[in-house]
Every structure is written in structure tokens, then in C-alpha cells.
N, C-alpha and C positions, 0 to 999 in steps of 0.2 A: 504494500500500500504506500502511495506517495504521501509524504509529509512535508509541509512548508514550515520553515523556522523564521520567525520574525526576530531580527537581530538589531540590537543597539550597538553601534560601532564605537570603539574606544578611540575617538578622534575629537580633539578639542573643537568646540563650536558647532558640532553636528549632533542634532537631537532626533532627527527624523529616523525612525526604524526602517530597515530594508528587509525584503523577503528573499530567502534562499531555499534551495532544495536540500533536503536531508538525504545524503547518499545511504543506500542500504547498508553498506559496510560500516558506517558510522552511527547508524540509528540506535543500536543498543547503548551507546555511550552518551547520547545527547538527550538532555532533559531541559526543562525551564531553568535558567540560571547558568547553564554550562558555558564555560568560556571557550570560544572558537576563533578560528581565523577564516576570513572571507576576502573575496576580491571586491575592491571598491575603486572605481575610476582608474583601473589599470595597475593598482598596487594591492598588496596583501596587508590587511589590517586586522587587529584583534577586535573582539566584540563579545557580547553576551546574548544568549537566547532569551528573549523576554516572553515568547509565546510559541507554542507548537499548534499549527492549524491544519485542517484538512483543505484540499485545494479549493473547494467552493467557499470556504470561510476567508481565504486569502484574497479572493476577488481579482486575481491576476492570471495571465496566461502562463502556464507552466513552462512552455518552451522559451520564455523570455527570462527565466530565472537561472542564475548561476548556482552551482552546488557549494555547500560548505566545504572548505578545503581541508580543515584539520580541527581536531579537538585538542585544546591546549590544557584544560584543567577543569576540575570540578569547580562549580561556582556557587553563588547564593541559592538557597532553597526557593521553591515557588512561592512560599509564604513571604519571604523577604522581597522577592521581585514585585509582588503585589504591594508591599509596603513602600517600595521605592516609587512606584507609580503614584501613590498617594502623596508622598513627600515632595515629588517634583511639582505638584500643584500647590501644596501647602507653602512651599518656599519659593514658588515661581522660578523654578530652576530647570536646567537640563537634567536628564537622568544620569548621565555619565558620572558626575561626582559621587552620587550615592552608590552606583555599582562598584566604583573603585573602593569605597569604604567597606562595602559588604563582601569583597573578594579576598582570597588569601594573598599574602604578599609574594609568595612563590607558587609555582604551578603544583597542583595536587592531582596526581594521576587517578587515584581512587581512594575511597574511604575505607576505614578499618572496622573491625568488630567493635561493638559498643563496650564500654567499661563502666557499668553501673555497680555500685556497692550493694551488698545484700542487706545491709542494715543502715539505719539513718540515725544520726546523732543530733539531738535537739536539746536546748537548755531546759533545766527544771526551774521551778519557781525560785529556787535558791541560787540560780545562776550557774549551777554545775551542769556538765554535759551528761546526758543520759542516753544510752543506746536503746532505740526502740524502733518499731516499724510504722507506727501510726500516730503517736502522740504529737500534740501541738501545744504550745504555751497558750493559756487562756487569753493573754493579752492580745495576741495576734489572731486568734481563731476567728473572731468576729470580722476582722478585716479580710481574711482569706475568703470567708463566706460571702462577703459583699463586694468582691472584685478589687480589693486592695484599698489603699489609702495612705495617709501620712503617719509616719512613726517619728515622734520627736524624742531625741536622745540627748544626753549630755555631750558637751564638746570633747570630752576625753574618752568617749565610748567609740569602739571601732566599728560596731555594726555586725560583728560576727554572729551574735545570738540571733539577730533578725534573719540573717541569711540562712543559718542552720534550721531555724523554724520553717522557713519557706521551703528549704530543700527536703524537709520531711514529707512534703507533698509529692515531690518528684523532681525531675531535671529543672534546674534554675539558672537563669541568666542574670549576672550581676554586673552593673556598671559602676566603676569607681572613678574619681577625678583624675588619677594619674596611674601610669603603669607601675611605678614604684609601690604605690598604695595597693594596687591590685595584687602584686606579688606577695606582699606581706600578708594580705588577707588569705591568699591562696595557701600559704604555708599553714595558717590556722585551720583552714578547712581540711587539709590533708591530715593534720594531727587529729582531727575529729573523725577520721576514717572515711572521708569523702574523696571520690575520684574527681580531680579538678584539672581544668584546662585553662591556661593563661593566654589570652589573646593579645597580639595577633600571632605570636609564635606557634601556639597550639591550635591553630584554626582547624586543621584536619581532625584533631582529637575531639574538639567541640562538636564538629559536624557529624562525627561518627557516633557520639553519644557518651556523655559523662554526667556525673551528679551535678557539678557546678561548673559553668563556664564564666570566666571573669576577665575583665579588661578595662581599659580606659574608654573614653568617649565613643570611639568607633565600634566598640564591642556590642553596642546596642543593635548593630546590623548582623551580628554573628548568626550563622545557621545552627540551630539547636533542635534536634529531633525530640518529639514528645515533650515540648516545652510546657512546664506546669506553673511557673511563677517567674516574675521579673522583679529585681530589687535594684534601686538606684541609691547608691551611698553618697551622702553629702549632696543632696539634690540642689542645695543653694550655691554650690561652687560654680563660678562662672567659667571654669575650664571645661565644663560639660557642654558649652556652646561653641560651635565652630565660628571663629572670627572671620574667616574667609567666606565669601559667598559661594554656595548657599549657606546662610547662617543658621543651620539646623541645631536644635537643642536635643541632647540625648534624653532628657526628661520627657519631652513631648513625643519623641519617637517611641519610647518605652510605653507610655500611656496608650498610644494608638495601637501599638503591637499587641499589648495585653488585651485590649478591648476586642481586637479582631480574633485573637486566639481564645477569647473567653477564659482568661486566666487572671489571677490577681497580680496587681502591680503595687509594690511598696516603695514609697519615697521616704528615705531615711535622712534626717537632718536635725542638728541642734537648733537651727534657725530657718525653718521652712519658709519658702518664698510665698508671696501673695498668689502667684500662679498655682503653686502646689496646693495651698489651702483652698483656693477657689474651686479647683478641680475636686478635691476630696470632700468638701462640704462638712458633714458631721462625722466623716470617717477618719478621725484623727485620734491617735492614742499617744500617751506620753509614758515613757519608762520611768522607773522610780528615781533615776539619777538625772532626769531631764533638766532640772533646775540647778544642778551642781556645777558651778563655774569656779575657776581659781579666783582669788581675791582681785578686785579691780580698784586701783587708786586713781582718782581723777584729779589732775592738777589744773587749777584755774589760771590760765595765763593772763587774765585781765589784771591780776595784781602784780604782774612782773613789769618792772620799769623798762626793760628792753624788749617788750612784747612785739614790737614791729621789726626788730633787726636781729634777734637772737632766739634760738630754740633751747638754749641751755638755761634751765630754771634752777632755782636753789634746791628744789626737791631732787632734781636729776643729779646735781653735783653731789649731794649727800649719798645718793645711791651708787654713783660711779666710784666714789672714794672708798667704798667698802670693797676691798680687794678680794674678799672671799666670794663675791658674787660674780657669776657669769651673766653678762648683760647684752641683750640684742636691741639695737636702736633702729627704728624703721622710719624712713621718710620717703613717701611716694612723691617723686618729683616729675615723673614722666606724664605729660599731658595735663599738668596741674595748672589750673587757672589762677591768675594773680588775684588774691582777695583784696577787698576794699573795706576799711573799717572806719568808724567814726573817730575823729581825732579827739573828741571831748570825752566820750564815755567808753570808747574802744569796742563798741558793738559791731560785729561784722554785718555789712550790708547784705540783706537777704530779700528774696522775692516775697511779696505779700500773698501771692496766690499759692505757691508750691513750696516755699521755704528754701529754695536753692540760693547759693551765693550769686549775686548779680555783678555785671561788669559795667563800668562807667563809659558810656559811649562818647560823651562830651561833657562840658562843664555843668550842664543842666539835667542830664538824662542817665538813669540806670536802665539796663536791659537784662532780662532773664533769657538765657539761651535754651533753657529747658522748656518753658511754656510760652515764651514770646511776649510776656507782659513788660511794658515800659512804665516807669514812674519817675517823678522828680528826684533829684539828688538831695534827699532829706533823711536823716537818721530816724528810724521808726521808734527808737527808744527814748531819745532826748530832744529830737527836733533840730539838732545842729545840721548845718549844711557844709561843714568843713570835714573833708574825708582824707584818709591817708592810705596809700597803697602799702600792703604788707609785703615787704621784700625780704626774703630770708636768704642770707648769704651761704648757699649750700657748698660753694667751692672750698670754703675753709672750714666746713662743719666738722670734718674729721679731726683737724688740728685743734679746733675749739673743744671738742669732746676729750681729746687726749690731754690737753692742758688742764681741763677740769677734773679728769679722772686720775691723773698722775700715773698712768700706765698706758701700755700700748693699745691703740684702737685700730682694728683692721677694717678697711672698707671692702665690702663683699659685693662682687659682681658675678654674673653667671659663669664667667670663666676663671674666677679667682680660686687659687689653691689655698685652702684654709691653713693658717699658721697655728700649729698646736700650742704655741706659747701665748697666743692671744686669748683674752677673756672678755673683751668688749668688741662688739661688731656693729657696723653701721651699713645700711644699704636700703634699697627700695624693697618692696614686698618680697622680692626674690630671695632676700636674706632669710625669710621665714622657711623657705624650702631647702636652704643649704645648711642650716644649723639644726641639729637634732635635739638639743636640750639647752635649757637656760634657767637661771634663777629669776630673771626679770626680763620682760619684753616691754620696751618703751616705744609708744607711738608718738614721735616728736611733734607732729602737727596733724592730728586726726581731722581737723577742720577741712583740710584739702579733700578728704573723702566724704565727710558728713554733709558738706555744703556744695559738693560738686554739682554742676548744672546737668545732671543726668537723672532720668526718672527712677533708675534703680540704685541711686547713690546710697540709700540706707541699707539695702540688701548687700551691696558690695562692701560697705563698711563692716557689717556683721560678719561677712566672710573673712575679712582681715582679722577681726577680733577672735574668731574661732581658730584661725591658724596660729595666732599669738598665744591663745590659751593652751593649745596643745604642746607648746614648747615648755610650758611652766606648770606641770601638774602639781608640783609642790612649791611653786613660787607665786609671783604676782604679775598682773598686767597693769602697766602705768600708761595713762592716757593724758596727753597735754592738749588742752583745748580752750577756746574762748567761749564755748557754749556748753558749760558743764551740766546744764539741765536739759540738754537735748534728749528727745524721747528715746533714741537708740541707746544712749549711755545709761539712762535711768533704767531701761528694760534689762540690759545686760548686768548692771550692778545688782539688780534685785533678783535676776534669774527668771523673771516673769515677762514674757514677750506679748502678753495679751493686749495691753493698751497700745503698744507700738503697732501691732498688726492691725488693730481696728483703725488707728489713725492713718496708716499707710494705705489701707484698703479704701477708705473713704476718699483720700487724696487722689488715688488712681481713678476711682469711679467718677469723681467730680471733673477731672481733667480729661477724661476719655482716653486713658492710657491702658496698655495691656495689663492684665488679661481681660479687661472690660471692653476693649476695642482692639482693632488690629492696626499695626503700624509698620511702615517700611521706609527705608532711607535710600534715596537714589542719588548717586554722585558720579562724577566723571564727565568727560567731554560730550557724551551723548545724552546728558541729562535733559537738555531743552527739548530734544526730539520726543523723549518719553513724556515729558510734562505736557507738551502740545497734544499728544495722543490721548492722555488721560483727562484732559480738560473737559471733554464732553461726556465722560463716564458718569453714570448715575450711581455707581457702586462706591466711588471713593471721593475724598476731598484732598486737594493738593495745596500745600503751603510751601512757598519758596523761601529759602534762606540765601545767605551770601554764597555759600559753596556747596549746598546740598538742598534736596527737596524731600519733604516728608509727605508720605501718602498715607491717608487714614481711611479706614473702612469700619463698618459695624462689626464685622467678624472676619475670621481668617479665610473662609470660603469666598466671600465677596472680594477680598483683597487679592487672593490668588487668581480668581477668574479675571479680574481687571488687568493684573500684571501679565498674565499668560496670553491675553488677547492682543497685546500690542506687538508691533514689529520692532525687533531689536535694531537699533541704528548701527551703522558701520563703525562709528566712533566708540571708543572704550567707555563702558558704563558699568557701574556696580550697583546691584540691587540687593540690599540687606533687609530681609523680612525679619521683624522683631529684632532690630539691631541691638547688640549687647551694650553699646556705649552711647546710645541716644539720650 
């Protein structure tokens, strides 16, 4: 019987699928998702089979079709291929980037026998591991029955117990923020008696069948037979979102995949995002240690005489001069907007509508780049019209810290080799991923994150604080700020995020921001062409900025339909759906 394969070619810029004949000799090895090689415009190119059709379904003359030349590798399962089709509409993208993420990094000739363990290890009520075939912890049982939900844990909790409880149901796919974290968790699962595959290296093992498949962001696309549950560890972590277009988020992929497979999806986090909570509704549980955070000390910089020119406070000097303490200092300077503060009362100028730090356009006008509101240059706290730009001299920050500490301070960059003799470190947030332990983590200027003109600023700040807390399980987190009563700081200091979540949810709903509406950012030389095409659309609203265009819609389906309906210009253009830094 003649079969037609519809193939998505692995060629940049080409999204149209092409039909090819399946040779009889290759037919046993070809399935939906198989990676093949085909002829296209006189050359041989790789591609993926996205569908197998009968001749009448293809709607083309068979004598015009070329045959598939070669089978290269096993590829994503048919379930994942269907998910890719959905994602290409959701993120207004070509299919190719998703196929790349879902495929093995090296060719896989065939799959192996499955490796499922005969017993399952799940945590008891006392937190100990118990070997059983069917038990579930009562805390998660309701979530499993209702299709999953959000599990709020403490920042020092690894999430192992949640995954093992899910794995008691059957094969489980786990997504972690980083490969390093995934490998550490995998070691825990193996100690609990679970067969485990770490992606992407163990792609073939995961596709063949194991108890737990785990990896970083792209693991959400892994082919897992008999999938029974999905778990996303640290759902709040922004590394779970792809920064390059298409800007897909592993959380959203996991939710959709679980819904299609009719299996539970658990989102685990000490600081669940608004999007996660909105999806879960009342399906939210908290573990006993969810409110347990290391002590947080808030340093009010308003009382510091050198508040506008130095980050070295008297409290920081005292901490640094205790040579028994290992201290990590964090200053996020990349992409940091220059803050403006009142010269009289030192209050940072903020937007009345959304609370973000504002920029001074001219002598008379403040502008918010988050929500677009303009207002006069007047301090909302005291009414003064005299403002001062807060300029922090970061080039000499290390020297200043070293002088204050009376000991060596090492500046940590991504390529820095750590000095074993150093006990004080300074750097951007990357330093939190390079140092494995400390007695104190100091955020030298958290206002740069708290008041950033991004609608996810509070969530990104909480992400930083979680990373800091994990370095000091027996130490403290020190926050230097000019807004000591900010809702985020109050929430973390108390361990209760309820009030902060309510405030942030209402702010997003009022401003029409995700997850209560859909948003995309268009930038690049071809932006005007896209703007002109969208101007007549009834599905979206377009607001132009200086170097970008924001496209808004009531929901993701409307946004995807509008963006997919336009003709891509020849000029370079970037479309970021649900942009991570908007």
C-alpha cells in the first residue's frame, strides 16, 4: 500500500510541509516524528515526518512526489508532534524550532527495552521514603485526582518528595530550571530505587521507557511512553522560558501536554507565579515547610548619607568585617534603568498606576515604560519637584567593598575561576549560580529589580531572593533598599505571600497584562510592515513605542491567529509572544 509522508524540513525560514512517498523498504522504520532526509530544490535536507497519509488524504498526484531518501533517526512521538502543532500557533512561530527541541541531539537508530522498576518509593507522612506499589501522600492525592495543581514548598526544599509521589502513579516527566539541578535530583531518584533518564543525554532511554525522565527547559518536549504525570520544579524560575523567539515557556507546554494526555501536572515553587495560581484556581497545597525562609534583614538606605553614590552601608561594613563569614554580594547591573529619587525626602520616583520606577523624559515629565503613563515631575511623597539621579559607581565597587571588609573580595563573572582563598564575592545574579554556600547573601541594590519597568518585576525579584536563600540555609539574606515596606519584602520577611499575590493579581487584571490578557512584542527592521498589517485586525490592539511594538489581545488564541495570519516581511523581525522582559 502506498503511503504519503508529510515532512517539515529542517531548513531555517521554511515552514510549509512537503509531501513525499514512503518507499516500501523504509516503511517499517518510518512513523510520525521520524527524522528523515529528503530532496528539496535539488539538494538533500533533513526533516521530520509530521503526518502519514493515504494518497486520497494527501490530495496530490503520486507521480509528482519524490521518495524519502533515508531514515536518519528516531524522532519525537506522535503525541509530541501534535503538541508542536499547537505550540506553533500559541507562539506564532514556525514548527522547526520546536522539532529541534523535541529531537535527540545525536541520531538514534532504534529504541531499547523499557526499564521500569518493580517497586515505587514514595514519602511517608514523616518525610521518610517508603517502598510501596500504590501509596500516595494524602497531601498530593487530591491534586492527582483533579488533574494537578500548584505545590508551594519552602525555598530550601528540593522537590524530591513531590516527584516521588507523582512517580508512584507511573512514568513521570520532570522539568527543572537547569541541567545541573536536574542531575542532582536524578541522583536522589536513583537512590530511591527509580530508573531515571537525564535529558538531553539520555533521550533514547527516556523514549524507551523509565520511571522518571528529567531535564532542563527542553525536557518538556521529551518523548515519554505511558506518561502518567508531569512535574515542573521551580515553576517561577525565568530560565524555564526561552529568551529567543519563539519565547515558549516550559510551564505552559507542560500544562497543555498534561491536559491532552489527561494526566496530572504539578507546578512546584516556593513563590508560585500569578500565571500558575490563575491556572490552578483552588488546586493549591502548601507543604509544612512552605513558610520557612532563612532570616531576612532589610537595610533602609534612606538613612544613609551617601545613598545616591555608594552601596556600602554601615550594616554591610559590620558584616564584611566579620572575617568568619563567607559573604556573597549581588548587584544586577545589566539592563538596569537609572533610578530617579526625590532630593528632599529620597523617595524613588514611581508610577502611580503600576508602581514601577519611572524615567524622566525632560524637565517636566516622568514616563513609565511598563504601562505608558506620563505624569509631572513631582514627588508623590512630599510634593518636591527637585529630583536626583541615583548613580552608583559600580566600576570601583569591588575596591570599595575590599576597603570596607579589610580582606580580599573577588569579582565573579561567568568565566571566573573561583579563588579558594576568597571569602567575599561580588557579581551580578550569576554569582548566585557559581557559589554553592555562604553565611550571608547581600543584595546591594534590590530596588533595581523591585522597581524595574517590567510587569513581572516582582516575580523576578522573588526568584532572586529564592536563589539567595538557598545559599544560606543556616545564614541570612540582607536586602539594601529605599523601599523597605515594599509588598514583596514584607511577604518574604513574614513567609506569607498571600497579600502580595492578591495585590499583584489585581494589578495585572487592572492593566490587562498576562495571564488576564495576551501580549506580544514585535521588534526589528520589519516591525512597521507587521504593524500596518495588524492595524485593521479586530482581534488585537497595537501600541507603538520608540523601538518596539506591543500587540495585545483578549486571549492567546486570538493573538496567535492574528500573528499567524500576517505575511512575514523580508526584513528581520522578532516576535516575542508573552515576552519575558516586557
